[in-house]
N, C-alpha and C positions, 0 to 999 in steps of 0.2 A: 072469486076463486077461478083460477085458470081452468079451462075446459078439460084439458088432458089429465088433470089431477083426478077427475072423477072416474077415469077409465083405467086405473092401474089394474093390470091383470091379477087375478086371484093368486096365481102362483108366485108373483112378485111380492104380494103382501105376506103370504105364508113364509116365503124365503126370508124376508126381512125380519119377521117376528122370530123365526127359528134361530137365525144367526145372532140377533140381539139377545135372545133368551139364553142361548148357549154361552155367549161371552159374559153375560151377567152372572150365570152360574159359576163360571170360572172365577170371576171377581168375588162372588160370595164364598166360594171354597177357599180362596186365598185369605179372606178376612176371617173365616172360621179357623183356619190353620193358625193364623196369628193369634187369635183369641185363645186357642187351646195351648199354644206354645208360650205365650207371653202375657196373657191376661188382657185387661182393658187398655193397657199402655204399652203396645208393642214397639213403639218408636221412641226411645229415650231422648232423642234430640228434638222431638216435636212437643209443642205445648199440649197440656191435658185436653183442651177442647178439641184439638185436631185429632188426637188419639181416639177420643170418644166418638167423634164423627166417623172416622174410618172403621172403628169397631162396629158401629151401628149399621154399616153397609153389609155386614154379614146377613142381617135380616132384610134390609131394604132391597139389596140386589136380588136376593132369592124371591122376594115377594113380587118385584117387577117382572122377573123371568116367568114366574108362574102365571101372572096375569096376561103376559104376552102370549104364552102358549095357549091359554084359554081364549084368546082372541078378544081381550077386553081393552077398551080405550084407556082405562085407568092405568094399564100396563105401560102404554106409550107415554102417558103423562108422567107417571112415576119415573120411568127410565130417563125422560128428558130432564126432570128435576135432579135426579141422581147425577147424571152426566154433567150438567151445568155446574152443580155445586162441587162435585168431585174434581172436575177439571180446575175450577177456581182454587180449591184447597191444595191441589197438587202443584199448580203453578206458584201459589204463594209459598209452599214448602220449598220448592226448588229455587226460586228467585229470592224470596224474602228471608228464609231461614238458612238454607244450605249455600246460598250465594253461588249457585251453579247456573247451567243454561240448558236449553232444550236439546242442543246437540250432544251434551254430555249425559243425558238421562234417557235411556232407551224406554224405560217404563212410561215416562211422560209422553214420549213420542207415540207409543202405542195407545195410550189413553186419549190423546188428542185426536188420533185417527178414528178411534171408536166413538168418541163424543161427536165428531163431525158426521159419522155414519148415522148415529141415533138421531141427532138433532136435524140432520138434513133429510132423512127419510120420514120422519114423524108426520109432517103435514100431508104426505102422500098416502100413508097407510092408515092414519087415524080414522078417517071417515069410513073406512071399510070394516072397522071393528065394532063390536057391540058395546053397549053401555055396560 
């Protein structure tokens, strides 16, 4: 491990956790809204497995956010797993199902930036969190 990774300031770790948790709560609330409005299959154009995955994020996004706020490593691990799989699912939906592109999909652009933030900061903050 690179030496400067051990010395991330506490305020940086807290800031990253708060920002990631806030954005995960935004995602959770969007998925809850979709569930309440349209049930388990909010996107008629998407296959059932993809709809169920996105609906499950109502729970998993909120859980990751709570764990991050509590300063738990599991929060970072779960957030990374969510972001990697959600990004893959959304890229598949945009390119494989909708035959669109990144430039045409503002939501995918935002998700890509957030995933880069979570995945890029995780190695630096994880070691400063409790089990």
